[in-house]
N, C-alpha and C positions, 0 to 999 in steps of 0.2 A: 891677348886679354890684358886689360889694364890691372895692375897689381892693387889689391885692396879695394877694387870696385865693388860697390854695393849692388847685389843682384836682386831684382824684383821678379818673382815667379808669376807668369801669367799663362796658365795652361801648360802647353808643351813648349812654349817659347820663353825666352829670358831677355829682358830689356836691361841695359846697362846704364845706370844713372851717370850722367856726365858725357854721354855720347851726343853727337850733333842731333838737332831737331829733325832734320831730314831723314836720318837713318831711323830714328824712332818711329816717325810717321810711315815710313816705308814698311817697318816690321809690324806695325798696327794693321795696315791694310792686308798684308799677307796673312796675318792671323785671322782677320775677319773673313777673308776669302776662303781660307781653309775650313773654318766653322760653317760657312754657308754651303760649301760643297758636301760637307758631312751631313748637314741637316737635310739636304735635297735627297740624299740616298736613303733616308730613313722614312718610315710610314708616318703620315700626318696625324696629329692628334685632334680628334673631333668630338663634338657633343652630338650624339646621335639620338634620334627620336625613339621613345619607348611608349607606344600608344596602348599598351596593356597595363600601364601603371595607373593605379587607382588614385584619384584626386578628390578631396573633400573641399568644397567651396561653400561655406555657409554665408550666403549673400542674398539679401532681398532685392527685389526689383528697384525699389526706390533708391538704393545705393549705386545703381548702374550709371546714373546720369548726374553730372554736376548741377549745382543749383541754378546756373545761368543758361542751361541748355534750352534751345528753342522749343523743344517738345513741352517743357514746363510752362513756357510762356503761352503757347497755343492752348494747353489745358486750362491755364488761368483765364484766358479770354472766353473760352467755351463755358467755364463755370460762371462767369459774369453775365452771360447772356441767357435769355428765357428760351429754352428749348422744349417747352411742354407741347408745342405743336407736333413734335416728332413722336410723341407718346400716344397720341390719339388713335392710331390704326391698330395699336397692340390689343389682341383679343385675350391673351392669357392674363387674367386678373383674379385676385382673391382665390377662392376655392374652385374656380372654374377649371375644366379639363384643358390640357394644352401644355406644351413645352414652354419654359420661361424664355422670354425674347432677349436678345442681346441689347445691352443698354444703349439707346440711341445716342446718349452723350458721348460714348466711346466711339461710335461710328462717325459722329461729326467731327470729333477731334482727329480721328484717323484720316479722314478725307481732307480736312483742312491742312494737317501737317504733310500729308502726301503731296497735296497740290502745291504747297510751298516748296517742296522738294523737286517739283516737276514730274511727279509720278502720276499718270493718269490711267494705269491698267489695274483692274481688280486682281488679276492673277499676281501682278508684281507686288501689290500691297499685301496680299496673303503670304507671299514668300518673305517680305520683310518683316511681317508680324512674327515669323518664326526665327529669323536670323539676325535682325537688327535690334540693337538694345533700345533705341528711341521708340520704335513701334511696339516693341515688347513692353515697355514701360507705360505707353498709352493704353495698351490692351489690359494690363494689370492682371494677367492670367486668365482673361476671357478668351475662349477659342474662337478662331476667326476662319472663315472660308470665303472664297471668291464669290459664290452665289449670293451670300448675304451682303457683301460689299458692293457688288454690281447692282443688285436690286435696290439697296438704299441710296445709291448715288443718284439714280434717276427717278425715284418714286415720290419725291417730296418737293415739287417745285413751288407750291404755295408757301410751305414752311421755310424753304431757302430764301424766297423773296421777302418774307417777314423778318427772317434773321438779318438779311442785308440792311432792311430799314432799322432794326434795332442797333446794329453796328454803327450806322451813320449817326443815329441819335446819340449814342454814347460819345462818339467823337466830337459832335457838336456841343454836347453838354460840357465836355472838358475844354472847350474853346480851341480845338485842333482844327475844326472846319468852320470857316467863315461863311462860305458860299456867296461870295460877291460876284465872282466871274467864273464861268463854266466853259470848258472846251469840249466839243462833241466831235467824235470821229467814228467812222465805221471801218471794220476790217473783215475781210472775207476769210472764212475758215473752211478748210476742205472737209467735205461730207464724207461719210462712210459708205461710198457707192462708187462704182466704176463708171467711167464715161460711156462704156458700151451697154450700160443697163437702160439707157433712154430709148424708148420705143414710140412709133407713131400710133395713131388710133387703131388702124387696121390690125397691126401686130398685137396690140393690147387686147383687142376683142378676141383675137385667136387664142392668146394665152389665157384668158378668162375661161374660155370654152374648154381648152385642154386642162386647166387646173381643176375645174369642177368635175370633169370626167375621171381624172386621177383620184379625186377624193372619193367618188362613188366606187371606182375599182378597188380601193384600199378597203372600203367598208365591206364589199362583197367578198373579197379574199379573206378578210378576218372571220367571216361567218361560214366559210367553206370547211368541209370535214378535212381536207388535205392540208389544212392550215393549222392543224392542232399541235404541231411541233414547235411553233413559234410561241414564245412567252408573251403573256398579256402585256408586259412592259414594252416589248418590242413593237407589238401591234399598236399600242397607244402611241408610241413615238412615231411610227410611220404615218398614222392618221393625223397626228398633230403637225407633222411637217408638211403634209399635203395641204391641210387646211390653212396653215400659215402662209403657204405660197399663193393659195387662191385669194386669200385676204389681201396680200400684198399687191397682187395684179389688180384686184378690183379697186383698191385705193388709188393705184397709179391711174386707172381709167377715170376715177372721179376727180383726181387732181388735173388731169388732162382737160376735162370739161371746165374746170376752174380757169385754167390758163387761157383757153378759148374764149371764155366770157371776159376776161381781162383784156385780151387783145381786141375784141369787138368794142369794148368801152373806151379804148385809147383814141385820142383825137390829136392830130398833129404830132410834132416831134419825130424822133426816130421810130419807125415801125419795124418790128422784127420780121425777118425773112425766113421762108420755108415753113414747113408744117410743124406745129408744136409737138413736143415730146415730153414724156414723163418717165421717171426711173422706176423700174420694177423692184429695185432694192430699197431705195428710200424715196418714196414718192413725193415727199414734201421738200426735197432738195431741188435746187435749180442750178443749171449751168451758168457759171459767172466767169468774168475775166479776172484772172488772179494777178498778183503783183509782178509775175514773170512774163505776163502777156499771154499766156495760155488760158484755155477755157476748160474748167473742170467743175464737177458737182460741189456746191458749196453753200453755206449759210452767211448771211451778212450779220455780224455782231456789232451792235450800236452801243457805244460807251460814252458817258458824260463824266468829266473829271473836274474837280475843283482845282483851279489853277495855282492857288496859293499852297495848299497842303498836298496836292496830287493824290487825293482820295477819290476814289470812283463813287459817284453819287447817283448814277443811273445806269441801267443795263437792259438791253432788250435784243431779241433775235428775230430776224425776219428772213423770209426767202426771196425778197426783192433785191435785185442786184444793184439798184440805184439808191442814192441817198436823199434825193430832193424832197421826199415826202416824210422824212424821218425826224426833222428838227422839232415841229410843233408837238408831236406826241412825247418826245423826250423831255421837253420843257414842262409839259403837264405831269409826266412821272416824277421828275425831280422835285417839283413843287409839292406834289402830294406826298412823296416819301419823306421829305424833310420838314414839311409844314411851314416852309419859309418862301417868300417871294423872291424869284431870281431877278438880278439886275442886268447882267450882261451875259451874252453867249458868243463864243467864238466858233466859227464854222469854216469849213473849206469850200471851194467853188462848187463842189458836187451837190451842196444843199441849196444853192441859190436858184431861186425861181421867183416870178412875180407873186404867185400865191403864197409861197413860203415866207417872203419878205413881209407881205401884208399880214399874214397870220401871226407871225412873231410879234409884229408891231401891235396887234390887238391885245397880245398878252402883256403889253407895256414893258417888253424886254428889249434892251438895246442889242442890236445885232452887228457883229463885225465879221465880214466875209468878203473875199475878193470877187470882183465881178468877172464872169467868164468873157473871154474874148471871142467875138463872133465875126464872121466874114462881112466885110463891108463896114466894120465898126472899129476904126483905128484906135479910138480912145474909149474903153469900156466905161470910164468914169464920167463921160460926157452926159449931161442931163438932157433927157429928150422931153418933148411936149407931152407924150403919152404916159410918162412916168407918174406913179402915185407919189403921195407925200412920204410914204415910208421909204420907197425906192430912192427918191431924191435925197433923203436924210442919210441913207446908207452910203450913197456915192460921195457925198460930202464928207462923211466920217472917214471913209477909206481913202480919201484924198488928202486928208490932213496928216501932219506929222504925229499928232497924238494917237490918232487911230491906227497908223502904221506901227507905232511903238507898242500898243496894246495888243495888236494882232500877232505880234511876234511870240507871244506867250502860248499860242496854240500848238506850234510844233514842239515847243519844250515840254509840254504836258501830254496832249493826246497822243502824239507819235511815240513818246517814251513809254507810255502805258501799254499801248499795243505791242511794242517790241518786247516789253517785260513778259507779258502774258504768253506770247508766242514763243519766246526763246527760253525763258526760265521756268515758266509754269507748265500747263498741259493743254494750251489752246492752239498748239501748232496744227492739230486736226482732231475732229471729232471721232471717237470710237464707238458712238451710239448712233441710233437712227431715229429719225422723227424730230419735229420742232420742239416738242415737250421735253424729251430726254436731252436733246442738245442744249436747251435753255437751262436745264439743271446743271450741266457740265460748265456752261458759261458762268452761272451763279457761283459754283464752287470756286472757279478761278477768281472771280471779283471778290468774294469773301476772303480767300487766301491773300490776295494782294492787299486789301484793306487791312487785314490783321497784321501783315508785315509793316505797312505804313504806320499802323497804330504803335507797333513796338519801336519803330524807328523814331517817331516823333516824340515818344515818352522815354527814350533811352536815357537821357540826361536828368530826368526828374526823379 
């Protein structure tokens, strides 16, 4: 020991001032290792849960969300729109008997916000209304169940169509939509039906007979004395299920007759092979070729998008698997919905036909679309003697550099809109059946997409 050395106490060890740095560092490491070993041998200190502890949280629903939350923005959009059309079916009014109805404005905001989040299930929205602060804020204490949500989603097609027109009008009034050039595209959405539900005429007729016999058997069984143990609710449910099946099969047979008439009216082109079939699950759905090359029950969703703002200005749903006859009706819809004359339309090759080109030209709309390559025609842009004036003008436009540059905007708008609706919204497949209900789901997706575009275009203002 060095005489007169100053001793610095550090726990159980002593460091001597003046000793070499290597010795001091070695003693520090030894001390740290000794403390680590001692700590490992002791029980850990933990903050354990106490679920019986009473907590008081005086907090209102409005304080749950920040002022910039998307739910507040969606509610502000709904408040700006006229939703009186949704109130017309309500029967509980004034002193008349009946339960108060859930405010349609709340239901509109819920489905808009849920679709923005990519939620398309009524059961899931019901769960979120109990557990998620944003959905609870929109409800504002109004109780919600999936029956109400599901019925509201698909029961107001005309009101939803009018709401889309209002939303587009507001965007045009604010100068966000110019509507000079529109890109149209179709996307096939999987229907809520199995591929094995499609039957030929003979099988459908057998099913109709069997379904009617089942309805009569249920009626007879409900009236027999031995059936007294069953509750009235169960009897009604069995009768309703049998009647629904009989109705679906009958509708499938009617749709099959419509398909047969359409085949008989077809002239030229590709003729379908085999006997026609219709689905007993969703009679209005048709088997279509999907993006992966497979054939499945689906609907064809037609969308028209303003190329500058990327706002959807037209939407329609059809059971036709082809697009060539959908361009002219969409142009008429866009002009009627916006009240403005359309200048230019961008289409893909599936819309091009002699009839479509001439019809669009009659609307005084400039068309941009690639000409399909056919066998024996090395240059699809070559002008033929039998070409109409509209077809000649289209070929000249698509052969010019200016026309090619303009047409590039189609993929940047129509394709991205389809991808957005299928990937981030709820248009990856339909969970409802029938053209009317599926159209409602399509309109909800379009409204949600346009709402988000509105918020994005006005974010800096």
